[in-house]
C-alpha positions as CSV (number, residue, x, y, z in Angstrom):
1,M,0.0,0.0,0.1
2,Y,2.7,2.5,0.9
3,L,4.6,1.6,-2.1
4,D,1.7,2.5,-4.4
5,L,1.0,5.8,-2.5
6,Y,4.6,7.1,-1.8
7,G,7.0,5.0,-3.7
8,I,8.6,3.6,-0.6
9,K,8.2,0.4,1.5
10,S,7.0,2.2,4.6
11,P,6.2,5.8,5.8
12,E,9.4,6.1,7.7
13,A,12.5,7.8,7.2
14,Y,15.7,6.7,8.8
15,N,18.8,8.7,9.9
16,L,17.0,11.9,9.4
17,H,19.2,15.1,9.6
18,Y,18.2,18.6,8.6
19,N,19.7,22.0,8.6
20,R,17.9,25.2,8.0
21,H,20.3,27.6,6.3
22,S,17.8,30.5,6.1
23,T,14.0,31.0,5.9
24,S,14.0,29.9,2.4
25,N,16.9,27.3,2.3
26,M,16.9,23.9,4.1
27,T,18.8,20.7,3.6
28,V,17.2,17.4,4.6
29,D,19.0,14.1,4.5
30,F,17.4,10.8,5.2
31,D,17.3,7.0,4.2
32,S,14.0,5.5,3.0
33,P,13.5,1.8,2.4
34,W,14.0,0.5,-1.1
35,S,13.6,3.6,-3.2
36,P,13.2,7.4,-2.9
37,P,9.8,8.9,-2.3
38,N,7.8,9.3,-5.6
39,D,7.0,12.5,-7.5
40,A,3.7,13.0,-5.7
41,V,5.4,13.3,-2.3
42,M,8.1,15.6,-3.7
43,E,5.4,17.7,-5.3
44,A,3.3,18.1,-2.3
45,L,6.3,19.1,-0.2
46,G,7.1,21.8,-2.8
47,K,3.6,23.1,-2.9
48,R,3.1,22.9,0.9
49,F,6.2,25.0,1.5
50,D,5.8,27.1,-1.7
51,C,9.5,26.4,-2.6
52,Q,12.1,25.1,-5.1
53,L,13.0,21.6,-4.0
54,V,15.9,19.6,-5.4
55,H,15.8,15.9,-4.5
56,Y,19.0,13.9,-4.8
57,Y,18.8,10.1,-4.2
58,C,21.1,7.0,-4.4
59,E,20.7,3.3,-4.0
60,E,24.1,1.5,-4.0
61,G,22.6,-1.9,-3.6
62,D,20.8,-1.5,-6.8
63,C,23.2,0.8,-8.6
64,F,20.9,3.7,-9.2
65,C,20.7,7.5,-8.5
66,G,19.1,10.6,-9.6
67,R,18.0,14.0,-9.1
68,G,14.7,15.7,-9.5
69,E,14.0,19.5,-9.3
70,Y,10.5,20.9,-8.5
71,E,9.3,24.4,-8.6
72,Q,6.4,25.2,-6.2
73,G,5.2,21.6,-6.5
74,T,5.8,20.9,-10.2
75,L,8.6,18.7,-11.6
76,I,10.8,20.9,-13.9
77,E,13.7,18.6,-14.4
78,R,14.7,14.9,-13.8
79,V,18.0,12.9,-14.2
80,C,18.1,9.3,-13.7
81,D,21.7,7.5,-13.8
82,E,23.5,4.4,-12.8
83,L,26.3,4.8,-10.3
84,V,29.8,4.6,-11.5
85,Y,32.3,2.4,-9.7
86,G,36.1,2.6,-9.5
87,E,38.5,-0.4,-9.8
88,M,38.0,-3.2,-7.3
89,D,40.6,-3.4,-4.5
90,D,42.0,-6.8,-3.1
91,E,39.0,-7.4,-1.1
92,G,36.5,-7.1,-4.1
93,M,35.3,-3.8,-3.1
94,S,35.1,-0.6,-5.2
95,E,34.2,2.9,-4.4
96,I,31.6,5.1,-6.0
97,I,33.3,7.5,-8.3
98,G,30.3,9.1,-10.1
99,P,28.2,10.7,-11.2
100,D,29.6,14.0,-9.9
101,Y,26.2,15.5,-8.8
102,I,25.8,12.5,-6.4
103,L,29.2,12.7,-5.1
104,E,28.8,16.4,-4.4
105,N,25.2,16.2,-2.7
106,I,24.8,12.9,-0.9
107,S,26.6,12.0,2.3
108,H,26.2,8.2,2.0
109,F,24.8,5.9,-0.6
110,G,22.3,3.5,0.8
111,G,22.1,-0.1,0.0
């Protein structure tokens, strides 16, 4: 049911951190199960707070990421990508090295 309504497994966010930079600028960072909230959630937030909203998301386990930009609740731009990994180390692990917009805007990569 929540997956159909919100695009996520359950209506909970984990590791929620926010920072209000000014009356019109705020950063919110959280984990959601399986996938990012869907457009309807992001559009409702943009309408509710009458703001521009830029949404970055990343799921390392399924190798996807993206960015959505909303203006007063209307989607104006979307980018969807696959994560880019560097070379594997001796333990078979590799670091995420792209895309740049994810590295510059997300503190950790889910999964």
